[in-house]
C-alpha positions as CSV (number, residue, x, y, z in Angstrom):
1,X,77.2,80.8,106.1
2,X,78.6,78.9,102.8
3,X,80.1,80.8,100.2
4,X,77.5,80.5,97.4
5,X,74.9,82.3,99.9
6,X,76.7,85.6,99.4
7,X,75.8,87.7,96.8
8,X,77.9,87.7,93.4
9,X,80.1,91.0,93.9
10,X,81.0,90.0,97.6
11,X,81.8,86.3,96.8
12,X,84.6,88.2,94.2
13,X,85.9,90.3,97.1
14,X,86.1,87.2,99.5
15,X,87.7,85.2,96.6
16,X,90.1,88.0,95.7
17,X,91.2,88.9,99.4
18,X,91.3,85.1,100.5
19,X,94.6,84.8,97.8
20,X,96.5,87.1,99.6
21,X,99.2,85.4,102.6
22,X,97.8,85.2,105.6
23,X,94.3,85.4,104.7
24,X,92.1,82.5,104.5
25,X,88.5,81.9,102.8
26,X,87.6,83.0,106.8
27,X,89.7,85.7,107.5
28,X,88.8,87.4,103.8
29,X,84.9,86.9,104.2
30,X,85.3,89.1,108.0
31,X,87.5,91.9,105.9
32,X,85.1,91.9,103.5
33,X,82.0,92.0,105.7
34,X,83.9,94.8,107.6
35,X,84.4,96.5,104.2
36,X,80.5,96.3,103.0
37,X,79.9,97.5,106.7
38,X,82.4,100.5,106.4
39,X,81.5,103.9,105.2
40,X,82.1,104.7,101.5
41,X,84.5,107.3,102.0
42,X,86.4,105.0,104.0
43,X,86.1,102.2,101.4
44,X,87.2,104.4,98.3
45,X,90.2,105.8,99.9
46,X,91.6,102.2,100.7
47,X,90.8,101.3,96.7
48,X,92.8,104.4,95.8
49,X,95.5,103.9,98.1
50,X,95.8,100.2,96.4
51,X,95.5,101.3,92.9
52,X,98.2,104.0,93.7
53,X,100.7,101.3,95.7
54,X,100.7,99.6,91.8
55,X,100.9,102.5,89.9
56,X,103.0,104.6,91.6
57,X,105.5,102.3,93.8
58,X,108.8,101.0,91.6
59,X,112.2,99.9,92.3
60,X,115.0,102.3,93.3
61,X,117.5,102.5,89.9
62,X,120.7,102.4,92.6
63,X,119.1,99.6,95.7
64,X,116.2,98.2,94.0
65,X,114.4,98.8,97.1
66,X,110.6,100.3,96.7
67,X,110.6,103.7,96.0
68,X,107.9,106.3,94.4
69,X,111.0,108.3,92.4
70,X,114.1,107.0,90.8
71,X,115.8,107.0,94.2
72,X,114.4,105.9,97.5
73,X,114.1,107.6,100.5
74,X,117.4,106.2,101.7
75,X,119.7,106.5,98.7
76,X,118.5,110.0,98.3
77,X,119.4,110.9,101.8
78,X,122.9,112.8,101.5
79,X,123.7,111.7,105.6
80,X,123.8,108.0,104.3
81,X,127.4,106.7,104.2
82,X,128.2,105.2,100.3
83,X,131.4,103.5,102.1
84,X,129.0,101.0,103.7
85,X,126.8,98.5,102.1
86,X,124.5,96.4,103.4
87,X,123.5,93.5,101.1
88,X,119.5,92.0,101.6
89,X,117.6,89.4,99.9
90,X,114.2,91.6,99.9
91,X,113.1,95.2,100.3
92,X,111.2,93.8,103.3
93,X,114.6,92.5,105.0
94,X,115.4,96.3,104.2
95,X,112.6,98.0,105.7
96,X,113.1,95.2,109.0
97,X,117.1,96.4,109.4
98,X,115.7,100.4,109.2
99,X,113.7,99.7,112.0
100,X,116.2,99.1,114.6
101,X,117.7,102.6,113.3
102,X,121.2,102.0,113.8
103,X,122.3,101.2,110.2
104,X,123.7,104.8,108.7
105,X,125.1,103.0,105.3
106,X,123.2,102.4,101.9
107,X,122.0,99.0,100.8
108,X,121.7,96.7,97.8
109,X,118.7,94.3,97.2
110,X,119.4,91.0,95.4
111,X,116.0,90.1,94.7
112,X,116.5,86.8,96.3
113,X,118.7,84.3,97.1
114,X,120.4,81.4,95.4
115,X,118.1,78.2,95.1
116,X,119.3,75.7,92.7
117,X,115.9,73.4,93.1
118,X,113.9,76.4,92.3
119,X,115.7,77.3,89.4
120,X,117.2,80.3,90.9
121,X,121.0,80.8,90.0
122,X,123.6,84.1,89.6
123,X,121.9,85.2,86.9
124,X,118.7,85.9,88.4
125,X,120.0,88.0,90.9
126,X,121.4,91.4,91.3
127,X,124.9,90.2,91.3
128,X,126.2,92.1,88.9
129,X,124.4,95.5,89.7
130,X,126.2,94.9,92.8
131,X,129.6,94.2,91.5
132,X,129.1,97.7,89.6
133,X,128.1,99.6,92.6
134,X,131.7,98.5,94.7
135,X,134.0,99.0,91.1
136,X,132.9,102.6,91.5
137,X,135.3,102.9,94.1
138,X,133.4,104.5,97.0
139,X,132.1,101.2,99.0
140,X,134.7,99.8,101.7
141,X,132.9,97.1,103.5
142,X,129.9,95.1,102.1
143,X,128.3,93.6,104.7
144,X,125.7,90.3,104.2
145,X,122.5,90.2,106.3
146,X,121.0,86.9,104.6
147,X,118.8,84.7,106.4
148,X,120.3,81.5,107.9
149,X,118.9,78.8,105.8
150,X,120.5,76.6,103.5
151,X,120.1,78.9,100.6
152,X,120.9,82.4,102.6
153,X,124.4,80.4,103.4
154,X,124.7,79.4,99.8
155,X,124.0,82.8,98.5
156,X,126.4,84.2,101.3
157,X,129.3,81.9,100.7
158,X,129.1,82.7,97.0
159,X,129.2,86.4,97.4
160,X,132.1,86.3,99.7
161,X,133.9,84.2,96.9
162,X,132.7,87.2,94.4
163,X,133.3,90.3,96.4
164,X,136.7,89.7,98.2
165,X,138.7,90.0,95.1
166,X,137.0,93.5,94.3
167,X,139.1,95.1,97.2
168,X,136.4,95.5,99.8
169,X,135.7,94.4,103.3
170,X,133.4,91.8,103.1
171,X,131.4,90.8,106.8
172,X,128.2,89.2,107.6
173,X,125.6,89.6,110.3
174,X,126.5,87.7,113.4
175,X,123.7,84.4,113.9
176,X,123.1,82.8,117.5
177,X,121.6,83.2,120.7
178,X,118.9,86.4,120.9
179,X,119.1,89.1,123.2
180,X,117.3,87.8,126.5
181,X,117.2,84.0,125.3
182,X,118.5,81.4,127.5
183,X,121.7,79.2,126.4
184,X,120.2,76.0,128.2
185,X,117.1,76.1,126.0
186,X,118.9,76.7,122.8
187,X,119.3,74.0,120.3
188,X,122.5,72.7,118.9
189,X,122.6,74.8,115.6
190,X,122.0,78.1,117.5
191,X,124.5,77.3,119.9
192,X,127.1,76.2,117.1
193,X,126.2,79.6,114.9
194,X,126.7,81.4,118.3
195,X,130.3,79.9,118.9
196,X,131.4,80.1,115.3
197,X,130.3,83.6,115.1
198,X,131.5,84.8,118.2
199,X,133.5,88.2,118.4
200,X,136.5,89.4,120.4
201,X,135.6,90.8,123.9
């Protein structure tokens, strides 16, 4: 059924949903039709939740993760150690690392990575705020957890140069062969990274 055959209100929903990441027009149409068939209370609950998402979610004033208070739940947790700070590019990276359940320190979200081709320079990231947090004296180690892309590597190198003079230990997450991976099926770049970031046994 062509989109033009849908009533105008349904077309507007399909068009709005198709702008979301991972949703093409067909997926958006399926979701819109599902919403149309769903109980009114469920649809109103979803609409209210989306409105509250935009109204109540902000960035934590300390680490710039998602929060519904001044501080996010991690920064507000007195059990977290302030001596270790993990630097990530986006709030989504923080959420992925938290799912592991191992890290007990705090985070700092840069808000992106350096990308000269896209016009993203040091002033466009939260580097000054990161330096200010370190200068307060509680942080002993900074862990750089950025994606192993060209932009991520450029940002990591820049951060190492900027942070080491501040007197903190600077480390980075290791890259290489994943757990359960097979050496013979790994590409050259993955093997090079695994060898370059080897650890003492």
